C-alpha positions as CSV (number, residue, x, y, z in Angstrom):
1,M,0.0,0.0,0.0
2,I,1.2,3.5,-0.8
3,P,2.4,5.3,2.4
4,G,-0.3,7.8,3.6
5,H,-2.9,6.2,1.3
6,R,-4.9,4.7,4.1
7,S,-5.1,8.1,5.9
8,K,-6.4,9.8,2.7
9,I,-9.1,7.2,2.4
10,W,-10.2,7.7,6.0
11,R,-10.2,11.5,5.6
12,F,-12.5,11.0,2.5
13,V,-14.8,8.8,4.5
14,L,-14.9,11.3,7.3
15,L,-15.7,14.0,4.9
16,I,-18.7,12.0,3.5
17,V,-20.0,11.4,7.0
18,I,-19.7,15.0,8.0
19,A,-21.5,16.1,4.8
20,G,-24.3,13.7,5.6
21,L,-24.8,15.3,9.0
22,F,-25.6,18.6,7.4
23,S,-27.9,17.3,4.6
24,P,-31.3,18.9,4.4
25,V,-33.6,16.0,5.4
26,T,-36.7,16.2,7.5
27,G,-38.4,13.4,9.4
28,V,-41.4,13.3,7.1
29,F,-42.3,9.8,5.8
30,A,-43.9,10.9,2.5
31,Q,-44.5,14.1,0.6
32,E,-46.9,13.5,-2.2
33,E,-47.8,15.7,-5.2
34,A,-50.4,13.2,-6.3
35,A,-51.3,10.4,-3.8
36,R,-50.9,7.0,-5.3
37,K,-50.9,3.9,-3.1
38,I,-47.9,1.6,-3.3
39,K,-48.6,-1.9,-4.4
40,K,-45.1,-3.2,-4.1
41,Q,-42.7,-1.4,-1.7
42,V,-39.0,-2.4,-1.8
43,K,-36.8,-2.1,1.3
44,P,-33.4,-0.7,0.4
45,Q,-30.2,-2.7,0.9
46,Y,-28.2,-1.3,3.7
47,P,-24.8,-0.3,2.2
48,M,-21.7,-2.0,3.5
49,L,-19.9,1.3,4.0
50,A,-22.8,2.6,6.0
51,A,-22.6,-0.5,8.2
52,Q,-18.9,0.0,8.8
53,L,-19.6,3.6,9.8
54,K,-22.6,2.6,11.9
55,L,-24.6,5.2,9.9
56,S,-28.3,5.9,10.2
57,G,-30.2,8.5,8.2
58,T,-33.1,9.3,5.8
59,V,-33.1,9.7,2.1
60,K,-35.8,11.4,0.0
61,V,-36.3,10.2,-3.5
62,A,-38.5,12.0,-6.1
63,V,-40.1,9.5,-8.5
64,V,-42.1,9.8,-11.7
65,I,-44.8,7.1,-12.0
66,A,-46.2,6.0,-15.3
67,P,-50.0,5.4,-15.7
68,D,-49.4,1.6,-15.3
69,G,-47.8,2.2,-11.9
70,K,-44.1,1.6,-12.8
71,V,-41.5,4.1,-11.8
72,T,-40.0,5.7,-14.9
73,S,-37.5,7.9,-13.3
74,S,-36.1,8.8,-9.8
75,H,-33.5,11.0,-8.2
76,A,-32.5,11.8,-4.7
77,V,-33.6,15.1,-3.3
78,G,-32.0,14.8,0.1
79,G,-30.1,12.5,2.4
80,H,-26.7,11.1,3.2
81,P,-24.5,10.5,0.2
82,V,-23.5,7.0,1.4
83,L,-27.2,6.0,1.5
84,V,-28.5,7.6,-1.7
85,A,-27.7,4.9,-4.2
86,A,-29.5,2.2,-2.1
87,A,-32.6,4.4,-1.7
88,V,-32.8,5.3,-5.4
89,D,-32.4,1.6,-6.4
90,A,-35.2,0.6,-4.0
91,A,-37.4,3.4,-5.4
92,N,-36.9,2.2,-9.0
93,H,-38.3,-1.2,-8.0
94,C,-41.4,0.1,-6.3
95,E,-44.8,-0.3,-8.0
96,F,-47.9,1.8,-7.6
97,E,-51.6,1.6,-8.3
98,A,-52.6,2.3,-11.9
99,N,-53.8,5.8,-12.8
100,S,-55.1,7.6,-15.9
101,K,-52.0,9.9,-16.1
102,E,-48.3,10.1,-15.1
103,T,-47.8,11.4,-11.6
104,S,-44.9,12.2,-9.3
105,Q,-44.3,12.0,-5.6
106,T,-41.5,11.8,-3.0
107,L,-40.7,8.7,-1.2
108,V,-38.7,8.7,2.1
109,F,-36.4,5.8,3.0
110,K,-35.2,5.5,6.6
111,F,-31.9,3.7,7.3
112,D,-31.3,2.7,10.9
113,Y,-28.0,1.1,11.9
114,S,-29.5,-0.5,15.0
115,W,-31.7,-2.7,12.7
116,Q,-28.7,-4.3,11.0
């Protein structure tokens, strides 16, 4: 290993953790523009790095839902950077009730280290 490389990695990890502490996330479970019931809710995989850091947090994901109930697009709108990818992946696999038009809403995923 390159001398000093390990300390650079830990500084980077620490920076990510600190950034997550100041992310703009509220404790709201769902904020909906158009209420559509979830038919299939997917629990996100807890990231290995988050487990190593004993990290808990919340991630908000905005989703666009097609008339057939499938998620067509999603992106994180708040949350810890280490947890974002897992939440977006879970949101992409959720399914909603059918509707006559495309809608959008925000899903909130809670990650709790104590559950792991």
